[in-house]
C-alpha positions in Angstrom: 130.8 118.6 132.7 134.0 116.9 131.4 134.1 113.1 130.8 137.1 111.5 132.4 138.4 108.0 131.5 140.2 105.9 134.1 141.2 102.3 134.5 139.1 100.2 136.9 135.6 99.8 138.3 133.6 102.5 140.0 135.2 103.1 143.4 138.7 102.7 142.1 141.4 105.1 143.4 141.8 106.4 139.9 138.1 107.4 139.9 138.7 109.3 143.2 141.7 111.1 141.6 139.4 112.2 138.8 136.9 113.6 141.2 139.7 115.3 143.2 140.9 117.1 140.1 137.7 117.9 138.3 135.1 118.0 141.1 132.2 115.7 141.9 130.3 116.8 138.8 132.8 115.1 136.5 131.5 112.2 134.5 133.8 109.2 135.1 134.2 106.7 132.3 135.6 103.3 133.6 137.9 101.4 131.3 139.3 97.9 131.5 142.9 98.7 130.7 145.3 101.7 130.7 145.5 101.3 126.9 141.8 101.8 126.7 142.1 105.1 128.8 144.7 106.5 126.4 142.6 105.3 123.4 139.4 106.9 124.7 141.1 110.3 125.1 143.0 110.0 121.7 139.8 109.1 119.9 137.7 111.8 121.5 135.4 109.4 123.4 136.6 111.1 126.6 137.6 114.7 127.3 140.3 113.7 129.7 142.1 110.7 131.2 143.5 110.0 134.6 146.2 107.4 135.0 148.6 106.5 137.8 152.3 107.1 137.0 154.0 106.6 140.3 153.4 105.1 143.8 155.5 106.2 146.8 156.0 102.6 147.8 155.9 100.5 144.6 157.6 103.0 142.3 156.7 103.9 138.7 153.8 102.4 136.6 155.9 101.6 133.6 153.0 100.8 131.3 151.8 104.3 131.5 155.2 105.8 130.7 155.3 103.6 127.6 151.8 104.7 126.6 152.7 108.4 127.0 155.2 107.9 124.2 152.8 106.0 121.9 150.0 108.5 122.1 150.2 112.2 121.2 148.5 113.4 124.3 149.5 116.1 126.8 149.8 116.0 130.6 147.7 118.9 131.8 147.6 118.2 135.5 148.7 115.9 138.4 146.9 114.6 141.4 148.6 113.1 144.5 146.2 110.8 146.4 146.7 109.2 149.8 146.0 105.5 149.3 144.2 103.9 152.3 143.1 100.3 152.1 140.1 98.8 153.9 139.1 95.2 154.7 135.6 94.8 153.2 133.1 92.0 153.6 129.4 91.3 153.3 127.2 92.7 156.1 127.2 90.6 159.2 130.5 88.8 158.3 133.1 88.9 161.1 136.9 88.5 160.8 137.0 84.9 162.0 134.7 84.0 159.1 137.2 85.1 156.5 139.4 82.5 154.8 140.4 84.3 151.6 140.9 87.9 150.4 140.5 89.4 147.0 142.4 92.5 145.7 144.9 93.8 143.2 148.3 92.4 143.8 149.8 95.8 144.9 147.1 96.2 147.5 147.7 92.7 148.8 151.5 93.5 149.0 150.8 96.8 150.7 148.7 95.1 153.4 150.8 92.0 153.8 151.8 92.5 157.5 148.3 93.6 158.5 146.7 90.6 156.8 149.1 88.2 158.6 148.3 89.8 161.9 144.5 90.1 161.4 143.8 86.9 159.4 146.6 84.4 159.9 146.8 81.8 157.1 144.2 83.6 154.9 144.4 82.8 151.2 145.3 85.9 149.1 143.8 86.0 145.6 144.9 88.5 143.0 142.3 90.2 140.8 142.4 92.9 138.2 141.4 95.9 140.3 140.8 96.9 144.0 137.2 98.1 143.3 136.7 95.2 141.0 137.5 92.9 144.0 134.6 94.4 145.9 132.3 94.1 142.8 133.2 90.4 142.6 132.6 89.8 146.3 129.1 91.5 146.0 128.2 89.5 143.0 129.4 86.1 144.4 127.9 86.7 147.9 130.6 84.8 149.6 130.6 85.0 153.4 134.1 83.4 153.7 135.8 86.1 151.6 136.8 89.7 152.0 138.2 92.3 149.7 140.7 95.2 150.0 139.7 98.5 148.4 138.6 102.1 149.1 135.8 103.2 151.4 133.9 104.4 148.3 134.0 100.9 146.8 132.4 99.5 149.9 129.7 102.2 149.8 128.9 101.7 146.1 128.4 97.9 146.5 126.6 98.1 150.0 129.3 96.1 151.8 130.7 96.6 155.3 134.2 97.7 156.4 135.7 95.3 158.9 138.9 97.2 159.4 139.9 100.7 158.1 143.4 101.7 157.0 145.0 98.3 157.0 148.0 99.3 154.8 151.3 98.5 156.4 152.8 101.9 155.7 150.9 105.2 156.1 153.2 107.0 153.7 151.3 105.4 150.7 150.6 107.9 148.0 150.0 107.6 144.3 150.7 110.3 141.7 148.3 110.5 138.8 148.7 112.3 135.5 145.7 114.1 133.8 145.7 113.6 130.1 144.2 115.7 127.3 144.4 116.2 123.5 145.3 119.8 124.1 148.1 121.3 126.2 147.2 123.2 129.4 146.8 126.9 129.4 149.0 128.3 132.2 149.4 131.9 133.2 153.0 133.2 132.9 154.9 132.8 136.2 152.4 130.3 137.7 153.9 127.5 139.8 154.0 124.4 137.6 155.8 121.4 136.5 157.0 120.2 133.0 157.4 116.6 131.8 159.5 115.7 128.8 160.9 112.6 127.1 164.1 112.3 125.2 166.7 109.9 123.9 170.5 110.4 123.2 173.3 108.7 121.4 174.9 106.2 123.8 178.3 107.9 124.2 180.3 108.5 127.4 179.0 111.5 129.4 175.8 112.0 127.4 173.5 111.7 130.3 175.7 114.0 132.4 175.6 116.7 129.7 171.9 116.4 129.4 171.4 116.9 133.2 173.8 119.8 133.1 171.5 121.9 131.0 169.1 122.0 134.0 171.8 122.3 136.7 173.4 125.3 135.0 170.1 127.1 135.2 169.1 126.0 138.8 166.1 124.1 137.5 164.8 121.6 140.0 164.6 118.0 138.6 161.8 116.1 140.4 161.8 112.8 138.6 163.8 110.8 136.1 162.7 107.4 134.6 164.4 105.3 131.9 162.5 103.0 129.6 163.8 100.8 126.7 163.9 102.5 123.3 162.0 100.0 121.1 164.0 98.9 118.1 167.3 100.0 119.6 168.6 97.3 122.1 170.3 98.7 125.2 169.3 102.3 124.4 166.8 104.2 126.4 164.1 106.9 126.6 164.4 109.2 129.6 161.3 110.7 131.1 162.1 113.8 133.1 160.0 116.0 135.3 161.2 119.4 136.4 159.9 122.5 138.2 158.9 125.3 135.8 156.9 126.2 132.7 158.3 125.1 129.3 157.3 128.5 127.9 159.2 130.5 130.5 162.5 131.9 129.3 164.8 129.9 131.5 163.1 126.5 130.9 162.7 127.2 127.2 166.5 127.8 126.9 167.2 124.6 128.8 165.0 122.6 126.5 166.6 124.2 123.4 170.0 123.4 124.8 168.9 119.8 125.4 167.6 119.5 121.9 171.2 120.0 120.6 172.2 116.7 122.3 169.2 114.5 121.7 167.9 112.3 118.9 164.4 112.4 120.3 162.8 115.2 122.4 159.2 115.8 123.1 157.5 118.0 125.7 154.7 116.0 127.3 153.2 119.1 128.9 153.5 121.9 131.5 150.8 121.8 134.1 150.0 123.1 137.6 152.0 121.4 140.3 150.1 119.4 142.9 150.4 120.6 146.5 153.2 119.0 148.5 152.2 116.2 150.8 152.6 116.5 154.6 154.1 113.3 156.2 153.8 113.3 160.0 
């Protein structure tokens, strides 16, 4: 079974994304930081890595875009996970007993209105990880404190769920990238997505011309993200996702055309496209 590195404690949403992609027999390897995940895959300590790259409410996870450029790894898959937060406490604790709540800052932000309604005046304490907040609560044994995390985290640490699905917005999804030292093997014509990163000379119309190589070939662009180009102030790297396989003729010609205009160009990988989400 593959070993899969992820950031966080057991019960983290990244661990669930790993199970969703590889199955329940995958061997998860928790890491303290995103840097450690990339390092584990690069060094061969893990077969794969799973890292979040984008949340539908909070936007892109910039650290992982930067790490994609620093490490010579390939994106070989993607997972879109519905993020549902739960209010978790020690067994027997009731909502009126709660005076403070632990969780990652994003989870606290995503549950702000619910917390105000359920626990007026509660102190909100930021910690390094959602599942880590449950681990801290279990270790401390505090009966005046709750945590916000996944159902799996509550089960792993034998704690109780006081309220399920307390996120303010039900359209809360995170997209994860699956990392490997080798590119994915994809059958010709299979539905997939390709991720690339490039930089250009900063001259008028350069970005327009770069996008035109895809528009002229009716290639669907699904995501573009800019990040500072280190060592070149006010110049940028552009991370781009598009529908198609880099080895198919149309996409290959678009990439070759783009290479004529860029100073840096790297294909991060072509990989099976995750199923579209259904928002009701």
